[in-house]
Biotite code that builds the C-alpha atoms (Angstrom):
import biotite.structure as struc

atoms = struc.array([
    struc.Atom([27.697, 188.484, 83.595], chain_id="A", res_id=1, res_name="UNK", atom_name="CA", element="C"),
    struc.Atom([28.137, 192.277, 83.342], chain_id="A", res_id=2, res_name="UNK", atom_name="CA", element="C"),
    struc.Atom([30.634, 193.427, 80.714], chain_id="A", res_id=3, res_name="UNK", atom_name="CA", element="C"),
    struc.Atom([33.286, 195.958, 81.652], chain_id="A", res_id=4, res_name="UNK", atom_name="CA", element="C"),
    struc.Atom([35.687, 197.888, 79.452], chain_id="A", res_id=5, res_name="UNK", atom_name="CA", element="C"),
    struc.Atom([39.406, 197.187, 79.622], chain_id="A", res_id=6, res_name="UNK", atom_name="CA", element="C"),
    struc.Atom([40.358, 200.844, 79.885], chain_id="A", res_id=7, res_name="UNK", atom_name="CA", element="C"),
    struc.Atom([40.136, 200.800, 83.684], chain_id="A", res_id=8, res_name="UNK", atom_name="CA", element="C"),
    struc.Atom([41.894, 198.703, 86.323], chain_id="A", res_id=9, res_name="UNK", atom_name="CA", element="C"),
    struc.Atom([38.503, 197.439, 87.504], chain_id="A", res_id=10, res_name="UNK", atom_name="CA", element="C"),
    struc.Atom([37.543, 196.370, 84.001], chain_id="A", res_id=11, res_name="UNK", atom_name="CA", element="C"),
    struc.Atom([40.775, 194.461, 83.504], chain_id="A", res_id=12, res_name="UNK", atom_name="CA", element="C"),
    struc.Atom([40.503, 192.940, 86.967], chain_id="A", res_id=13, res_name="UNK", atom_name="CA", element="C"),
    struc.Atom([36.953, 191.760, 86.201], chain_id="A", res_id=14, res_name="UNK", atom_name="CA", element="C"),
    struc.Atom([38.178, 190.044, 83.030], chain_id="A", res_id=15, res_name="UNK", atom_name="CA", element="C"),
    struc.Atom([41.113, 188.440, 84.839], chain_id="A", res_id=16, res_name="UNK", atom_name="CA", element="C"),
    struc.Atom([38.745, 187.327, 87.598], chain_id="A", res_id=17, res_name="UNK", atom_name="CA", element="C"),
    struc.Atom([36.461, 185.654, 85.064], chain_id="A", res_id=18, res_name="UNK", atom_name="CA", element="C"),
    struc.Atom([39.404, 183.726, 83.608], chain_id="A", res_id=19, res_name="UNK", atom_name="CA", element="C"),
    struc.Atom([40.645, 182.866, 87.105], chain_id="A", res_id=20, res_name="UNK", atom_name="CA", element="C"),
    struc.Atom([37.243, 181.380, 87.882], chain_id="A", res_id=21, res_name="UNK", atom_name="CA", element="C"),
    struc.Atom([37.376, 179.269, 84.719], chain_id="A", res_id=22, res_name="UNK", atom_name="CA", element="C"),
    struc.Atom([40.785, 177.948, 85.735], chain_id="A", res_id=23, res_name="UNK", atom_name="CA", element="C"),
    struc.Atom([39.506, 177.191, 89.245], chain_id="A", res_id=24, res_name="UNK", atom_name="CA", element="C"),
    struc.Atom([36.663, 175.154, 87.760], chain_id="A", res_id=25, res_name="UNK", atom_name="CA", element="C"),
    struc.Atom([39.096, 173.478, 85.376], chain_id="A", res_id=26, res_name="UNK", atom_name="CA", element="C"),
    struc.Atom([41.175, 172.184, 88.305], chain_id="A", res_id=27, res_name="UNK", atom_name="CA", element="C"),
    struc.Atom([38.101, 170.557, 89.810], chain_id="A", res_id=28, res_name="UNK", atom_name="CA", element="C"),
    struc.Atom([36.962, 169.225, 86.435], chain_id="A", res_id=29, res_name="UNK", atom_name="CA", element="C"),
    struc.Atom([40.311, 167.547, 85.793], chain_id="A", res_id=30, res_name="UNK", atom_name="CA", element="C"),
    struc.Atom([40.332, 165.857, 89.197], chain_id="A", res_id=31, res_name="UNK", atom_name="CA", element="C"),
    struc.Atom([36.693, 164.882, 88.735], chain_id="A", res_id=32, res_name="UNK", atom_name="CA", element="C"),
    struc.Atom([37.634, 163.196, 85.444], chain_id="A", res_id=33, res_name="UNK", atom_name="CA", element="C"),
    struc.Atom([40.332, 161.286, 87.336], chain_id="A", res_id=34, res_name="UNK", atom_name="CA", element="C"),
    struc.Atom([38.147, 160.199, 90.237], chain_id="A", res_id=35, res_name="UNK", atom_name="CA", element="C"),
    struc.Atom([34.732, 159.669, 88.658], chain_id="A", res_id=36, res_name="UNK", atom_name="CA", element="C"),
    struc.Atom([35.548, 157.374, 85.737], chain_id="A", res_id=37, res_name="UNK", atom_name="CA", element="C"),
    struc.Atom([37.125, 154.088, 86.780], chain_id="A", res_id=38, res_name="UNK", atom_name="CA", element="C"),
    struc.Atom([38.815, 151.169, 85.057], chain_id="A", res_id=39, res_name="UNK", atom_name="CA", element="C"),
    struc.Atom([40.395, 153.147, 82.213], chain_id="A", res_id=40, res_name="UNK", atom_name="CA", element="C"),
    struc.Atom([43.959, 152.935, 80.837], chain_id="A", res_id=41, res_name="UNK", atom_name="CA", element="C"),
    struc.Atom([46.702, 154.386, 83.030], chain_id="A", res_id=42, res_name="UNK", atom_name="CA", element="C"),
    struc.Atom([47.467, 157.029, 80.390], chain_id="A", res_id=43, res_name="UNK", atom_name="CA", element="C"),
    struc.Atom([43.977, 158.485, 80.854], chain_id="A", res_id=44, res_name="UNK", atom_name="CA", element="C"),
    struc.Atom([44.696, 159.184, 84.534], chain_id="A", res_id=45, res_name="UNK", atom_name="CA", element="C"),
    struc.Atom([48.221, 160.441, 83.822], chain_id="A", res_id=46, res_name="UNK", atom_name="CA", element="C"),
    struc.Atom([46.809, 162.878, 81.255], chain_id="A", res_id=47, res_name="UNK", atom_name="CA", element="C"),
    struc.Atom([44.159, 164.338, 83.548], chain_id="A", res_id=48, res_name="UNK", atom_name="CA", element="C"),
    struc.Atom([46.478, 164.587, 86.555], chain_id="A", res_id=49, res_name="UNK", atom_name="CA", element="C"),
    struc.Atom([48.808, 166.622, 84.318], chain_id="A", res_id=50, res_name="UNK", atom_name="CA", element="C"),
    struc.Atom([45.898, 168.834, 83.265], chain_id="A", res_id=51, res_name="UNK", atom_name="CA", element="C"),
    struc.Atom([44.917, 169.408, 86.906], chain_id="A", res_id=52, res_name="UNK", atom_name="CA", element="C"),
    struc.Atom([48.481, 170.413, 87.753], chain_id="A", res_id=53, res_name="UNK", atom_name="CA", element="C"),
    struc.Atom([48.706, 172.861, 84.858], chain_id="A", res_id=54, res_name="UNK", atom_name="CA", element="C"),
    struc.Atom([45.285, 174.366, 85.618], chain_id="A", res_id=55, res_name="UNK", atom_name="CA", element="C"),
    struc.Atom([46.412, 174.935, 89.212], chain_id="A", res_id=56, res_name="UNK", atom_name="CA", element="C"),
    struc.Atom([49.493, 176.737, 87.901], chain_id="A", res_id=57, res_name="UNK", atom_name="CA", element="C"),
    struc.Atom([47.273, 178.945, 85.720], chain_id="A", res_id=58, res_name="UNK", atom_name="CA", element="C"),
    struc.Atom([45.055, 179.719, 88.700], chain_id="A", res_id=59, res_name="UNK", atom_name="CA", element="C"),
    struc.Atom([48.093, 180.697, 90.756], chain_id="A", res_id=60, res_name="UNK", atom_name="CA", element="C"),
    struc.Atom([49.421, 183.018, 88.035], chain_id="A", res_id=61, res_name="UNK", atom_name="CA", element="C"),
    struc.Atom([46.063, 184.767, 87.640], chain_id="A", res_id=62, res_name="UNK", atom_name="CA", element="C"),
    struc.Atom([45.445, 185.021, 91.386], chain_id="A", res_id=63, res_name="UNK", atom_name="CA", element="C"),
    struc.Atom([48.802, 186.721, 91.860], chain_id="A", res_id=64, res_name="UNK", atom_name="CA", element="C"),
    struc.Atom([48.015, 189.077, 88.982], chain_id="A", res_id=65, res_name="UNK", atom_name="CA", element="C"),
    struc.Atom([44.707, 190.015, 90.627], chain_id="A", res_id=66, res_name="UNK", atom_name="CA", element="C"),
    struc.Atom([46.471, 190.615, 93.929], chain_id="A", res_id=67, res_name="UNK", atom_name="CA", element="C"),
    struc.Atom([48.999, 192.880, 92.242], chain_id="A", res_id=68, res_name="UNK", atom_name="CA", element="C"),
    struc.Atom([46.041, 195.004, 91.073], chain_id="A", res_id=69, res_name="UNK", atom_name="CA", element="C"),
    struc.Atom([44.501, 195.164, 94.535], chain_id="A", res_id=70, res_name="UNK", atom_name="CA", element="C"),
    struc.Atom([41.855, 192.463, 94.083], chain_id="A", res_id=71, res_name="UNK", atom_name="CA", element="C"),
    struc.Atom([41.272, 188.890, 95.231], chain_id="A", res_id=72, res_name="UNK", atom_name="CA", element="C"),
    struc.Atom([39.587, 185.881, 93.676], chain_id="A", res_id=73, res_name="UNK", atom_name="CA", element="C"),
    struc.Atom([35.981, 186.142, 94.843], chain_id="A", res_id=74, res_name="UNK", atom_name="CA", element="C"),
    struc.Atom([35.742, 189.941, 94.548], chain_id="A", res_id=75, res_name="UNK", atom_name="CA", element="C"),
    struc.Atom([33.546, 189.695, 91.426], chain_id="A", res_id=76, res_name="UNK", atom_name="CA", element="C"),
    struc.Atom([30.523, 187.522, 90.587], chain_id="A", res_id=77, res_name="UNK", atom_name="CA", element="C"),
    struc.Atom([31.153, 184.448, 88.431], chain_id="A", res_id=78, res_name="UNK", atom_name="CA", element="C"),
    struc.Atom([29.105, 181.972, 86.396], chain_id="A", res_id=79, res_name="UNK", atom_name="CA", element="C"),
    struc.Atom([28.809, 178.238, 87.006], chain_id="A", res_id=80, res_name="UNK", atom_name="CA", element="C"),
    struc.Atom([28.540, 176.969, 83.430], chain_id="A", res_id=81, res_name="UNK", atom_name="CA", element="C"),
    struc.Atom([31.549, 174.641, 83.461], chain_id="A", res_id=82, res_name="UNK", atom_name="CA", element="C"),
    struc.Atom([30.555, 172.817, 86.622], chain_id="A", res_id=83, res_name="UNK", atom_name="CA", element="C"),
    struc.Atom([26.914, 172.605, 85.551], chain_id="A", res_id=84, res_name="UNK", atom_name="CA", element="C"),
    struc.Atom([28.041, 170.750, 82.427], chain_id="A", res_id=85, res_name="UNK", atom_name="CA", element="C"),
    struc.Atom([30.247, 168.487, 84.551], chain_id="A", res_id=86, res_name="UNK", atom_name="CA", element="C"),
    struc.Atom([27.128, 167.434, 86.438], chain_id="A", res_id=87, res_name="UNK", atom_name="CA", element="C"),
    struc.Atom([25.220, 166.813, 83.200], chain_id="A", res_id=88, res_name="UNK", atom_name="CA", element="C"),
    struc.Atom([28.032, 164.593, 81.867], chain_id="A", res_id=89, res_name="UNK", atom_name="CA", element="C"),
    struc.Atom([28.756, 162.716, 85.096], chain_id="A", res_id=90, res_name="UNK", atom_name="CA", element="C"),
    struc.Atom([27.426, 159.369, 83.836], chain_id="A", res_id=91, res_name="UNK", atom_name="CA", element="C"),
    struc.Atom([29.487, 158.941, 80.675], chain_id="A", res_id=92, res_name="UNK", atom_name="CA", element="C"),
    struc.Atom([33.194, 159.674, 80.085], chain_id="A", res_id=93, res_name="UNK", atom_name="CA", element="C"),
    struc.Atom([32.649, 159.847, 76.308], chain_id="A", res_id=94, res_name="UNK", atom_name="CA", element="C"),
    struc.Atom([30.094, 162.629, 76.724], chain_id="A", res_id=95, res_name="UNK", atom_name="CA", element="C"),
    struc.Atom([32.339, 164.389, 79.251], chain_id="A", res_id=96, res_name="UNK", atom_name="CA", element="C"),
    struc.Atom([35.301, 164.361, 76.877], chain_id="A", res_id=97, res_name="UNK", atom_name="CA", element="C"),
    struc.Atom([33.158, 165.631, 74.008], chain_id="A", res_id=98, res_name="UNK", atom_name="CA", element="C"),
    struc.Atom([31.457, 168.500, 75.774], chain_id="A", res_id=99, res_name="UNK", atom_name="CA", element="C"),
    struc.Atom([33.713, 169.835, 78.511], chain_id="A", res_id=100, res_name="UNK", atom_name="CA", element="C"),
    struc.Atom([37.171, 169.944, 76.892], chain_id="A", res_id=101, res_name="UNK", atom_name="CA", element="C"),
    struc.Atom([35.987, 170.093, 73.253], chain_id="A", res_id=102, res_name="UNK", atom_name="CA", element="C"),
    struc.Atom([33.153, 172.628, 73.602], chain_id="A", res_id=103, res_name="UNK", atom_name="CA", element="C"),
    struc.Atom([33.392, 174.661, 76.811], chain_id="A", res_id=104, res_name="UNK", atom_name="CA", element="C"),
    struc.Atom([37.150, 174.712, 77.354], chain_id="A", res_id=105, res_name="UNK", atom_name="CA", element="C"),
    struc.Atom([37.886, 174.862, 73.630], chain_id="A", res_id=106, res_name="UNK", atom_name="CA", element="C"),
    struc.Atom([36.094, 178.198, 73.542], chain_id="A", res_id=107, res_name="UNK", atom_name="CA", element="C"),
    struc.Atom([39.222, 179.640, 75.118], chain_id="A", res_id=108, res_name="UNK", atom_name="CA", element="C"),
    struc.Atom([41.143, 178.791, 71.957], chain_id="A", res_id=109, res_name="UNK", atom_name="CA", element="C"),
    struc.Atom([38.755, 181.008, 69.998], chain_id="A", res_id=110, res_name="UNK", atom_name="CA", element="C"),
    struc.Atom([38.622, 184.023, 72.299], chain_id="A", res_id=111, res_name="UNK", atom_name="CA", element="C"),
    struc.Atom([42.014, 184.202, 74.047], chain_id="A", res_id=112, res_name="UNK", atom_name="CA", element="C"),
    struc.Atom([44.006, 185.611, 71.088], chain_id="A", res_id=113, res_name="UNK", atom_name="CA", element="C"),
    struc.Atom([41.494, 188.456, 70.808], chain_id="A", res_id=114, res_name="UNK", atom_name="CA", element="C"),
    struc.Atom([41.659, 189.147, 74.548], chain_id="A", res_id=115, res_name="UNK", atom_name="CA", element="C"),
    struc.Atom([45.440, 189.233, 74.341], chain_id="A", res_id=116, res_name="UNK", atom_name="CA", element="C"),
    struc.Atom([45.293, 191.761, 71.514], chain_id="A", res_id=117, res_name="UNK", atom_name="CA", element="C"),
    struc.Atom([42.886, 193.999, 73.443], chain_id="A", res_id=118, res_name="UNK", atom_name="CA", element="C"),
    struc.Atom([45.010, 193.856, 76.582], chain_id="A", res_id=119, res_name="UNK", atom_name="CA", element="C"),
    struc.Atom([48.159, 194.535, 74.571], chain_id="A", res_id=120, res_name="UNK", atom_name="CA", element="C"),
    struc.Atom([46.467, 197.623, 73.162], chain_id="A", res_id=121, res_name="UNK", atom_name="CA", element="C"),
    struc.Atom([45.878, 199.045, 76.656], chain_id="A", res_id=122, res_name="UNK", atom_name="CA", element="C"),
    struc.Atom([49.428, 198.211, 77.771], chain_id="A", res_id=123, res_name="UNK", atom_name="CA", element="C"),
    struc.Atom([48.723, 195.251, 80.064], chain_id="A", res_id=124, res_name="UNK", atom_name="CA", element="C"),
    struc.Atom([51.673, 193.154, 78.937], chain_id="A", res_id=125, res_name="UNK", atom_name="CA", element="C"),
    struc.Atom([51.855, 191.252, 82.234], chain_id="A", res_id=126, res_name="UNK", atom_name="CA", element="C"),
    struc.Atom([48.401, 189.760, 81.747], chain_id="A", res_id=127, res_name="UNK", atom_name="CA", element="C"),
    struc.Atom([49.139, 189.104, 78.061], chain_id="A", res_id=128, res_name="UNK", atom_name="CA", element="C"),
    struc.Atom([52.172, 187.024, 79.073], chain_id="A", res_id=129, res_name="UNK", atom_name="CA", element="C"),
    struc.Atom([50.047, 184.953, 81.470], chain_id="A", res_id=130, res_name="UNK", atom_name="CA", element="C"),
    struc.Atom([47.394, 184.364, 78.832], chain_id="A", res_id=131, res_name="UNK", atom_name="CA", element="C"),
    struc.Atom([50.070, 183.216, 76.375], chain_id="A", res_id=132, res_name="UNK", atom_name="CA", element="C"),
    struc.Atom([51.087, 180.490, 78.842], chain_id="A", res_id=133, res_name="UNK", atom_name="CA", element="C"),
    struc.Atom([47.460, 179.496, 79.378], chain_id="A", res_id=134, res_name="UNK", atom_name="CA", element="C"),
    struc.Atom([46.707, 179.378, 75.655], chain_id="A", res_id=135, res_name="UNK", atom_name="CA", element="C"),
    struc.Atom([49.751, 177.189, 74.985], chain_id="A", res_id=136, res_name="UNK", atom_name="CA", element="C"),
    struc.Atom([48.705, 174.704, 77.672], chain_id="A", res_id=137, res_name="UNK", atom_name="CA", element="C"),
    struc.Atom([45.010, 174.752, 76.790], chain_id="A", res_id=138, res_name="UNK", atom_name="CA", element="C"),
    struc.Atom([45.744, 173.548, 73.268], chain_id="A", res_id=139, res_name="UNK", atom_name="CA", element="C"),
    struc.Atom([47.215, 170.457, 74.899], chain_id="A", res_id=140, res_name="UNK", atom_name="CA", element="C"),
    struc.Atom([44.280, 170.073, 77.287], chain_id="A", res_id=141, res_name="UNK", atom_name="CA", element="C"),
    struc.Atom([41.706, 170.200, 74.519], chain_id="A", res_id=142, res_name="UNK", atom_name="CA", element="C"),
    struc.Atom([43.817, 167.755, 72.514], chain_id="A", res_id=143, res_name="UNK", atom_name="CA", element="C"),
    struc.Atom([43.708, 165.336, 75.467], chain_id="A", res_id=144, res_name="UNK", atom_name="CA", element="C"),
    struc.Atom([39.923, 165.642, 75.450], chain_id="A", res_id=145, res_name="UNK", atom_name="CA", element="C"),
    struc.Atom([39.892, 165.003, 71.695], chain_id="A", res_id=146, res_name="UNK", atom_name="CA", element="C"),
    struc.Atom([42.050, 161.905, 71.970], chain_id="A", res_id=147, res_name="UNK", atom_name="CA", element="C"),
    struc.Atom([40.023, 160.325, 74.756], chain_id="A", res_id=148, res_name="UNK", atom_name="CA", element="C"),
    struc.Atom([36.722, 161.202, 73.095], chain_id="A", res_id=149, res_name="UNK", atom_name="CA", element="C"),
    struc.Atom([37.891, 159.337, 69.993], chain_id="A", res_id=150, res_name="UNK", atom_name="CA", element="C"),
    struc.Atom([39.114, 156.470, 72.171], chain_id="A", res_id=151, res_name="UNK", atom_name="CA", element="C"),
    struc.Atom([35.650, 156.033, 73.698], chain_id="A", res_id=152, res_name="UNK", atom_name="CA", element="C"),
    struc.Atom([33.978, 156.322, 70.288], chain_id="A", res_id=153, res_name="UNK", atom_name="CA", element="C"),
    struc.Atom([36.274, 153.638, 68.870], chain_id="A", res_id=154, res_name="UNK", atom_name="CA", element="C"),
    struc.Atom([35.515, 151.362, 71.831], chain_id="A", res_id=155, res_name="UNK", atom_name="CA", element="C"),
    struc.Atom([31.799, 151.674, 71.048], chain_id="A", res_id=156, res_name="UNK", atom_name="CA", element="C"),
    struc.Atom([32.221, 151.444, 67.265], chain_id="A", res_id=157, res_name="UNK", atom_name="CA", element="C"),
    struc.Atom([30.869, 154.973, 66.856], chain_id="A", res_id=158, res_name="UNK", atom_name="CA", element="C"),
    struc.Atom([31.854, 157.540, 64.243], chain_id="A", res_id=159, res_name="UNK", atom_name="CA", element="C"),
    struc.Atom([33.455, 160.303, 66.291], chain_id="A", res_id=160, res_name="UNK", atom_name="CA", element="C"),
    struc.Atom([32.468, 163.180, 63.974], chain_id="A", res_id=161, res_name="UNK", atom_name="CA", element="C"),
    struc.Atom([28.761, 162.310, 63.760], chain_id="A", res_id=162, res_name="UNK", atom_name="CA", element="C"),
    struc.Atom([28.679, 161.472, 67.481], chain_id="A", res_id=163, res_name="UNK", atom_name="CA", element="C"),
    struc.Atom([30.216, 164.824, 68.346], chain_id="A", res_id=164, res_name="UNK", atom_name="CA", element="C"),
    struc.Atom([27.637, 166.661, 66.283], chain_id="A", res_id=165, res_name="UNK", atom_name="CA", element="C"),
    struc.Atom([24.763, 164.703, 67.825], chain_id="A", res_id=166, res_name="UNK", atom_name="CA", element="C"),
    struc.Atom([25.987, 165.469, 71.338], chain_id="A", res_id=167, res_name="UNK", atom_name="CA", element="C"),
    struc.Atom([26.178, 169.179, 70.542], chain_id="A", res_id=168, res_name="UNK", atom_name="CA", element="C"),
    struc.Atom([22.623, 168.990, 69.184], chain_id="A", res_id=169, res_name="UNK", atom_name="CA", element="C"),
    struc.Atom([21.489, 167.267, 72.370], chain_id="A", res_id=170, res_name="UNK", atom_name="CA", element="C"),
    struc.Atom([23.217, 169.535, 74.904], chain_id="A", res_id=171, res_name="UNK", atom_name="CA", element="C"),
    struc.Atom([23.815, 172.942, 73.275], chain_id="A", res_id=172, res_name="UNK", atom_name="CA", element="C"),
    struc.Atom([20.627, 173.798, 71.405], chain_id="A", res_id=173, res_name="UNK", atom_name="CA", element="C"),
    struc.Atom([20.794, 177.518, 70.590], chain_id="A", res_id=174, res_name="UNK", atom_name="CA", element="C"),
    struc.Atom([23.862, 178.039, 72.798], chain_id="A", res_id=175, res_name="UNK", atom_name="CA", element="C"),
    struc.Atom([26.822, 177.432, 70.503], chain_id="A", res_id=176, res_name="UNK", atom_name="CA", element="C"),
    struc.Atom([28.808, 180.540, 69.554], chain_id="A", res_id=177, res_name="UNK", atom_name="CA", element="C"),
    struc.Atom([31.434, 181.264, 66.930], chain_id="A", res_id=178, res_name="UNK", atom_name="CA", element="C"),
    struc.Atom([33.671, 182.272, 65.379], chain_id="A", res_id=179, res_name="UNK", atom_name="CA", element="C"),
    struc.Atom([35.995, 179.288, 65.744], chain_id="A", res_id=180, res_name="UNK", atom_name="CA", element="C"),
    struc.Atom([39.779, 179.415, 65.482], chain_id="A", res_id=181, res_name="UNK", atom_name="CA", element="C"),
    struc.Atom([40.424, 176.709, 62.890], chain_id="A", res_id=182, res_name="UNK", atom_name="CA", element="C"),
    struc.Atom([44.210, 176.718, 63.295], chain_id="A", res_id=183, res_name="UNK", atom_name="CA", element="C"),
    struc.Atom([44.268, 176.322, 67.075], chain_id="A", res_id=184, res_name="UNK", atom_name="CA", element="C"),
    struc.Atom([41.379, 173.858, 67.138], chain_id="A", res_id=185, res_name="UNK", atom_name="CA", element="C"),
    struc.Atom([43.073, 171.667, 64.533], chain_id="A", res_id=186, res_name="UNK", atom_name="CA", element="C"),
    struc.Atom([46.178, 171.660, 66.727], chain_id="A", res_id=187, res_name="UNK", atom_name="CA", element="C"),
    struc.Atom([43.872, 170.483, 69.532], chain_id="A", res_id=188, res_name="UNK", atom_name="CA", element="C"),
    struc.Atom([42.511, 167.504, 67.610], chain_id="A", res_id=189, res_name="UNK", atom_name="CA", element="C"),
    struc.Atom([39.519, 168.860, 65.690], chain_id="A", res_id=190, res_name="UNK", atom_name="CA", element="C"),
    struc.Atom([38.905, 167.730, 62.126], chain_id="A", res_id=191, res_name="UNK", atom_name="CA", element="C"),
    struc.Atom([37.829, 170.117, 59.376], chain_id="A", res_id=192, res_name="UNK", atom_name="CA", element="C"),
    struc.Atom([34.494, 168.269, 59.246], chain_id="A", res_id=193, res_name="UNK", atom_name="CA", element="C"),
    struc.Atom([33.919, 168.909, 62.952], chain_id="A", res_id=194, res_name="UNK", atom_name="CA", element="C"),
    struc.Atom([34.780, 172.583, 62.568], chain_id="A", res_id=195, res_name="UNK", atom_name="CA", element="C"),
    struc.Atom([32.376, 172.945, 59.659], chain_id="A", res_id=196, res_name="UNK", atom_name="CA", element="C"),
    struc.Atom([29.679, 171.256, 61.751], chain_id="A", res_id=197, res_name="UNK", atom_name="CA", element="C"),
    struc.Atom([30.319, 173.718, 64.579], chain_id="A", res_id=198, res_name="UNK", atom_name="CA", element="C"),
    struc.Atom([30.051, 176.642, 62.131], chain_id="A", res_id=199, res_name="UNK", atom_name="CA", element="C"),
    struc.Atom([26.784, 175.252, 60.785], chain_id="A", res_id=200, res_name="UNK", atom_name="CA", element="C"),
    struc.Atom([25.245, 174.724, 64.207], chain_id="A", res_id=201, res_name="UNK", atom_name="CA", element="C"),
    struc.Atom([26.399, 178.116, 65.508], chain_id="A", res_id=202, res_name="UNK", atom_name="CA", element="C"),
    struc.Atom([24.918, 179.909, 62.517], chain_id="A", res_id=203, res_name="UNK", atom_name="CA", element="C"),
    struc.Atom([21.620, 178.050, 62.811], chain_id="A", res_id=204, res_name="UNK", atom_name="CA", element="C"),
    struc.Atom([21.871, 176.375, 59.411], chain_id="A", res_id=205, res_name="UNK", atom_name="CA", element="C"),
    struc.Atom([19.872, 173.210, 58.880], chain_id="A", res_id=206, res_name="UNK", atom_name="CA", element="C"),
    struc.Atom([21.664, 169.928, 58.271], chain_id="A", res_id=207, res_name="UNK", atom_name="CA", element="C"),
])
């Protein structure tokens, strides 16, 4: 996707649009997690219905912010990475929990504080306030993914840390990016060992 500076209204709108698109995909991903995987504990469905509701709220906040700047959702191009991974993980809820919340969505925990700082610097406090709400909720969403990933690993007598690393090896060869926000990711259910594994894989170090 083309990169735009935040010094112009168009540049900020393009960034907000990109985040809006992520939230739109996240709504569909949460409902897909509810509908696709059957026969699980009631709490699983309660958790992902809550996530869907919160993602819809985020989408609404961002859409209104775009409109206030004279733009609409759909005015800029957008990538399809989140939904492509949903299709790749459609056959196994353990793999879905590992890779969508804990890799793709967790990336927001790493990059959102920096985006907020950049937007604060150019005086866009309204967008900063929206991102603060999103960041708060996304910690909880990633934590839900962490808890259910570990649940599925326990059911299969798998070590969650080594399984997580293997899945990243299998699905994200050469694609993993750092740096990683250790504090926020630990709040969202990551262990230090998992974070060190992510650092190692992102930097291309051998095991």
